[in-house]
C-alpha positions in Angstrom: -132.0 23.3 -142.8 -129.7 24.5 -140.4 -128.7 28.4 -140.0 -126.0 29.2 -141.7 -123.2 31.2 -139.2 -120.1 33.4 -139.8 -117.9 33.6 -137.5 -115.5 36.6 -138.1 -111.6 35.1 -136.8 -110.3 38.5 -138.1 -111.6 42.2 -139.3 -108.5 43.8 -139.8 -106.6 45.8 -142.2 -102.9 45.2 -143.7 -101.9 46.9 -140.5 -103.7 45.5 -137.8 -105.0 49.1 -136.9 -106.9 48.8 -133.5 -105.4 46.0 -132.5 -107.7 43.8 -135.0 -106.7 40.5 -136.5 -105.7 39.9 -140.7 -109.0 39.1 -142.3 -110.2 35.5 -141.7 -113.9 34.6 -141.7 -115.3 30.7 -141.2 -118.4 30.4 -142.8 -120.8 27.4 -141.3 -122.8 26.3 -144.4 -125.2 23.3 -145.3 -122.3 22.2 -147.4 -119.5 22.2 -144.7 -117.2 24.7 -143.0 -115.5 27.4 -145.1 -112.5 29.2 -144.6 -112.6 32.3 -146.6 -109.2 33.9 -146.4 -106.4 33.1 -144.1 -103.9 36.6 -143.1 -101.2 35.7 -141.3 -102.8 35.7 -137.7 -105.7 33.3 -138.4 -104.1 30.3 -136.2 -104.0 32.9 -133.2 -108.1 33.6 -134.1 -108.8 29.6 -133.9 -106.9 29.2 -131.0 -108.7 32.1 -129.5 -112.2 31.1 -130.3 -111.4 26.6 -129.8 -111.7 25.9 -133.4 -109.5 23.2 -134.4 -108.4 22.9 -138.1 -109.9 19.2 -138.0 -113.2 21.1 -138.8 -112.2 22.9 -142.1 -113.4 21.5 -144.8 -112.6 23.8 -147.6 -110.7 27.4 -148.3 -111.6 30.1 -150.6 -109.0 32.9 -151.2 -110.6 36.4 -152.5 -107.1 37.2 -153.8 -103.4 37.0 -153.6 -102.6 39.7 -151.2 -100.3 38.7 -148.5 -103.1 40.1 -145.6 -105.8 37.5 -146.9 -103.2 34.4 -147.4 -99.9 35.0 -145.3 -101.3 32.2 -142.4 -101.4 29.6 -144.8 -97.7 28.2 -144.0 -98.6 27.9 -140.2 -102.0 26.7 -141.0 -100.4 23.4 -142.7 -97.9 23.5 -140.2 -100.6 23.1 -137.5 -102.5 21.0 -139.7 -99.7 18.6 -139.9 -97.9 18.7 -136.3 -100.6 19.3 -134.4 -104.1 18.3 -135.6 -103.1 15.3 -137.6 -105.3 16.0 -140.3 -105.8 13.0 -142.7 -109.0 14.0 -144.8 -108.7 15.9 -148.1 -108.8 19.6 -147.9 -109.9 21.7 -151.1 -108.6 25.2 -151.4 -110.7 27.5 -154.3 -109.2 30.3 -155.4 -108.0 32.8 -158.6 -105.8 31.5 -160.9 -102.1 31.0 -159.0 -103.3 29.9 -156.2 -101.6 26.6 -156.3 -98.0 28.5 -157.2 -98.8 31.0 -154.4 -99.2 28.7 -151.6 -96.7 26.2 -152.6 -94.0 28.5 -153.3 -95.2 30.5 -149.9 -94.9 27.3 -147.7 -91.6 26.0 -149.4 -90.1 29.9 -148.9 -91.3 29.4 -145.1 -90.1 25.8 -144.4 -87.8 24.5 -147.4 -85.5 22.5 -144.5 -88.5 21.0 -142.8 -89.5 17.3 -142.8 -93.2 19.1 -143.4 -93.4 17.8 -146.9 -92.6 14.1 -146.1 -95.1 14.2 -143.1 -98.3 15.7 -144.9 -100.9 12.9 -144.5 -103.8 14.5 -146.5 -104.4 15.1 -150.0 -104.5 18.8 -150.8 -106.8 19.5 -153.8 -106.8 22.9 -155.5 -109.5 24.4 -157.5 -108.5 27.8 -159.7 -112.0 29.9 -160.7 -111.4 32.3 -163.3 -111.5 36.0 -162.6 -114.7 36.7 -164.2 -118.4 36.8 -163.8 -120.0 33.4 -163.2 -123.2 32.2 -161.2 -124.1 28.6 -159.9 -120.5 27.2 -159.9 -120.8 23.7 -158.3 -117.4 23.7 -155.8 -118.3 20.0 -154.3 -121.9 20.6 -153.8 -121.5 24.3 -152.7 -122.7 26.6 -155.1 -120.9 29.9 -155.3 -121.0 32.9 -157.6 -117.9 34.9 -158.9 -117.5 38.5 -159.2 -114.2 40.1 -160.4 -114.0 43.4 -158.5 -111.6 46.1 -158.4 -108.4 45.8 -156.2 -106.3 43.3 -157.8 -105.9 41.3 -161.2 -106.8 38.2 -158.8 -109.4 39.8 -156.9 -112.9 37.6 -156.8 -116.0 38.5 -154.9 -118.0 35.6 -153.9 -121.6 34.4 -153.1 -121.9 31.3 -151.0 -125.7 29.7 -151.5 -126.4 28.0 -148.3 -129.8 26.8 -148.0 -131.4 29.3 -150.0 -129.7 32.2 -147.7 -126.7 34.0 -149.8 -124.0 35.1 -148.2 -122.0 37.6 -150.2 -118.1 38.3 -149.6 -116.5 41.3 -151.4 -112.5 40.6 -150.5 -110.7 44.2 -151.1 -112.2 46.0 -153.6 -112.6 49.5 -155.3 -116.6 50.6 -156.0 -117.4 49.2 -159.6 -120.3 47.5 -161.6 -119.5 44.2 -160.4 -119.5 45.0 -157.0 -123.5 46.4 -156.8 -123.8 42.8 -158.7 -122.3 40.8 -155.9 -124.6 43.4 -153.4 -127.9 42.4 -155.2 -127.4 38.7 -155.7 -126.6 38.4 -151.6 -128.8 38.5 -148.2 -126.3 39.0 -145.8 -123.4 40.5 -146.9 -119.5 41.0 -145.6 -117.9 44.5 -147.3 -114.7 46.0 -146.8 -114.1 49.4 -145.7 -110.8 50.5 -145.1 -111.1 54.2 -144.7 -113.6 57.2 -143.8 -113.0 59.3 -146.6 -112.7 58.3 -150.3 -108.9 57.1 -150.9 -108.6 56.2 -154.2 -109.8 53.2 -156.6 -108.8 50.3 -154.9 -110.6 50.2 -151.3 -113.8 51.2 -150.0 -114.9 54.1 -147.6 -117.4 54.9 -145.2 -118.5 57.9 -147.4 -118.8 55.6 -150.4 -121.0 53.3 -148.4 -123.2 55.8 -147.2 -123.6 57.8 -150.4 -124.9 53.9 -151.9 -127.0 53.4 -148.3 -130.0 52.2 -150.9 -128.3 49.7 -152.3 -128.1 47.4 -148.8 -131.7 48.0 -147.9 -133.0 45.4 -146.6 -129.9 43.4 -146.2 -128.0 42.5 -143.2 -124.4 44.0 -143.8 -121.3 43.7 -142.0 -118.3 45.5 -142.5 -114.6 44.4 -142.5 -111.0 45.1 -143.4 -111.4 48.2 -140.8 -108.9 51.0 -140.9 -108.8 53.9 -138.3 -112.2 55.5 -137.5 -114.3 53.4 -139.5 -116.5 51.7 -136.3 -116.4 55.2 -135.3 -118.0 56.9 -138.3 -120.6 54.5 -138.2 -121.6 54.4 -134.5 -122.0 58.0 -135.2 -123.6 58.2 -138.4 -125.8 54.9 -138.4 -126.7 53.3 -141.6 -129.4 51.0 -141.1 -128.6 46.9 -141.2 -125.2 47.8 -141.4 -122.4 46.8 -138.8 -119.1 47.2 -138.0 -117.8 43.5 -137.0 -115.5 43.0 -134.1 -112.6 39.8 -133.9 -114.6 36.7 -132.3 -118.0 37.7 -133.3 -120.3 35.2 -134.7 -123.6 36.0 -136.2 -126.7 33.9 -138.0 -126.6 34.9 -141.8 
């Protein structure tokens, strides 16, 4: 059994605070190589870290906001013109993923010959925004949790050889997030602000107040806004760290 690895391609918020790239996470799992989210800087991140798109077996999307999906047209362009992809690509996300991805790509390249040159099948799998366990996504078992950010927001837990990796995407604190945490061994959780700033994002203050929930788990913070990494450094929470762009860890 291989150890699952997490490669943080991008860990920033929508405004690239601190120069961080938009969110994109590469998971190397028993069942294949998975990209979770594809923010606008995903191609830059792949080039920076020497990763070709031919490695990708499938893409998962946590929700349909631009800082998590806007890299898709450029990723597609790269697959076609630079990397010459021929094997199928599976894209899993909430309802509306196919329409949004196809519309976004055509909006960017409506007059391009791109559409005639795609030599691989794109297979869309739309997952209901509801709590479900053990969904078989082509041999990869996934749990889904509806989270508190956007009507399309899905928290995901991937099972790889008995290691369970939970990814919140963007969310405020909610009961479903607590269940996602409980279902995970390793966590990738958003933390956008230091102090509480509404119901749609998490703050360091909230994570600290619920720190007992994270005991015994590896927890990496992403979607980092101003001051969050510094706040965690000044008031450490055991097992929790702020992830950096380009960082690779064992789950």
